[in-house]
N, C-alpha and C positions, 0 to 999 in steps of 0.2 A: 499697475499701482503707481500713483503719482509720487513725486519726490517727497512731498510733505508727508503722505501716509507712510512711506517707507522709513523716513527719518523717525517718525513717532513710533512706528513698530519696533525699530531698533532700540529706542530708549526704553520702551515698555518691556521689551524682551530682556534687555540688560538688567532691569530692575527685578523681573521675575527670576532670572538666573541667579542673581545675587541672593534673593530670598531663599531659593531652593538650595543653594550652596550652604547658606547659614544653617538651614534645617538639617541638611545631611551631616554637616560637621558636628552639630550638637549631639549626634548619636555617639561620637567617638571622642570629642573634645568638649570640655565644659565651657562652651561658648557663652551660655547665659550668665554663668558666674563671672566670666571675664568682662563681659559687657556691663553687668551691673556694678562691678568693682570700678570700672572706668567711669561710669556715670557718677558714682558716689564721690570719687576723687575730684571730678570736675565740679560737682556741686559744692564740695567742701571749700572751694576757693571763694565762694560767695560772690561779692561784687566784682572781684578781679576777673572771674570767669566771664561775666557779662561784658566787661570792658575789653578783655584780650581776645575773646572769640570773634567779634566783628573785625578786629584788626587782622587776625589770621585769615579770615575769609577775604578781606580786602587785598591782602598780600598775594593770595593765590590768584585772584582775578587780575591784579596788576602784572603778575608774572605769566599770565595766560595759562595757568595750571587749572586742571579740572576742579571746580568748586562745588559740584553737585553733592559730593559726599559730605562736605562741611555744611551745606544747606540742609541736608537731611539730618545731620548731627545736631543742628540747632533745635529742631523739633524734638529730637530724642533726649537731649540733655536738659532743655529748658521748658519743654512743653510747647503746645501749639502756638499760642499767641505771643508768649515771650520769645520763643524761638523764631517766630516769624519776624518780629520787630528787630531782634538782634541781627539776624541775617540781612534784613532790609537795610539796617544802619551800615553794616559792612559793605553792602552793595553800593550805597550812596558814596561812601568814602572812596571805594575803588573807582567808581565812575568819574568822580571829580578829579582824582589824581591822574588817571589814565588820559582823560580828555585834555587836562592841562599840559601833561608831558608831550602829547602828540602835537599840541598847538604851539609849544614853545621850544624848549631846549632839545627835544628828541625829534622834532619835526622832520629834518632831512632824512634821518634813518628810516622813519616810518613811511615817508614818501617813496623811498626806494623799495621797501618791502611790500607795501600794500598796493602800489600801482600795478603790480603784476598779478593780483588776485582777480580773476574774472568775475567772481560772484560779487565782490565788493565794488568792483569797477562798474558793474551794471547798475548799482544803486546811484551812481553819480548824477546822471540826468534827472532821475526821479526826485532826488533830494533837492535839486535846484528848483524843481517845479512845485513840489508838494510840501517841502519843509517838515513841519511838525508831524504831519500825517505819516510820512515815511518813517520818521523816528519811532513813532508809536508802533506802527505795524511791523517794523523790522525786529523790534524786541519780542514780538509774539511769534515771529517766523521761526520754526524749528531748525531751519537750515543755516541760520546766521548765528555764529557764536557771539553771545552778547559781550563778553569781555573784549573780543577783538573789535567789535563795533565802537567801543569807546574811543579807540585809537583812530579808527576810520573817520568818525564824525569830527574829530579834532582837526582833520585836514580839510574840512569844508568851511563854508561861511556861516554855519549855524552858530547862533549865539550860545554862550555857555549856559545861561539861565534857561533858555528854551530847551536845550538838550537835557539838562538835569531834570527838568519837570517831566517831559514826556517819556524819557527813558525810564525814569523811576516808576511812572504809572504803568508803562508797558511790562515791567518785570514783576509787578505785584502778583498776578495769577500764578506764574511759575514758582516764585518763592513760597507762596502759600501752599502749593502742592507739595513741594519738597518738605516743608515743615510738617505738613500733615502726615506724609509718609514716615517721617521721623517719629511723630507721636504714635503712630500705629506700631512702630518698632518698640517703643517704650512699653506700650500695652502688652505686646507679644512677650517681652521679657518677663513682665510681671506674671503673666499667665503661665509661662514655662517654669517660673520659680514657685508657683503655687500661691502667689500673693494676691491674685485677683481671680474672681470667678464670675465673669460677665454672663448675663442672660443672652438667650438667642436673639432677642430683639436688638441688643447692643451690637452684636455682630452685623446684623442687617443695617443698622444705622451707620456704623463705621465703613462697611463696604459700599453702601449706597452713596455716602458722601464722597468717598474716594473716586468711585466711578463717575459721579456727576462732575467733580472737579476736573478729572482727566478728559472727559468728553467735552467739557467747556473749552479746555485748552486745545483740543483737536479742532473744534469748530473755529475758534479764534485764529489758529494757525492757518487753516485753509482760507479763511477770509483775508488774512494778511497776505498770503501767497498770491491770491487772485488780484487783490488791490495793487500789489507791487508790480505784478505782471502787466496789469492794465496801464499803470502809470509809466512803466518803461516803454510800452508799446506806443503810447501817445507822445512820448518824448523822442522816439526813434527818428522821425522825419527830421527834426532839428539836428539830432546828432549825426545823421548821415550827411548833412550838408557841411558839417564841420567836425569830421571824425577826429582829427588831431586835437581839436579844442576840448573834446569831452575828456580824454585822458589827461590833457594838460591841466584841467581844473584841479586835479589831485596833486599835480607835480609842480605847477607854476606857483612860485611864492607870492605873486601879486594877488592871487585869488584868496589867499588864506589870511591876510593881514587884517583880521577883525576880531 
């Protein structure tokens, strides 16, 4: 099994485990009641919830904390499309702040920390050659933590506007999937509370849409992995002739003054 397939299996397995745990707990603890109460309190805040939630999501990304739960929560609390746009707005804020920090006042600290990461260091030559293509593909790659990539790309010569555009586009499929999972959770709570009685065809539609979106992400992840591997392989001859220069591009201050 390839690294990409293994990473995707771990993520899907974690999601299935969380769902199974919630179902098991619901037999002994009023999980549905607690979740519904939490949802009602969040929605009672009105516009404040829509303004504070993306800021909370952005803060988690800036601090490199797991933001997947909040992304799922966006779909659960606000519905599919509103949740998608709210989480996407938080992602844009986090991307801009993280990139700016890495390029300016926090640059020396991130240079020391990220220069020792072999996975990110391997992207260096590919970024110099392919620019926006690598930005887009790395956002789709399941092995690269997107919140950490914001800081990494701040250490390169990529322009701020270029990174913001392609990083945002690359994260759209993943954010949509998280929001969709949250929406399914919202429907599940309604069913458990006896407030919704969907027909069998609706179950097939929800499940089919989820499987289709997940498979699309798997395909995009594999395409991204192969494209990055190919780009790194084509850049390797140049890197072998100047091995010290490759690592120095992330550390040398003269490379990043743009």
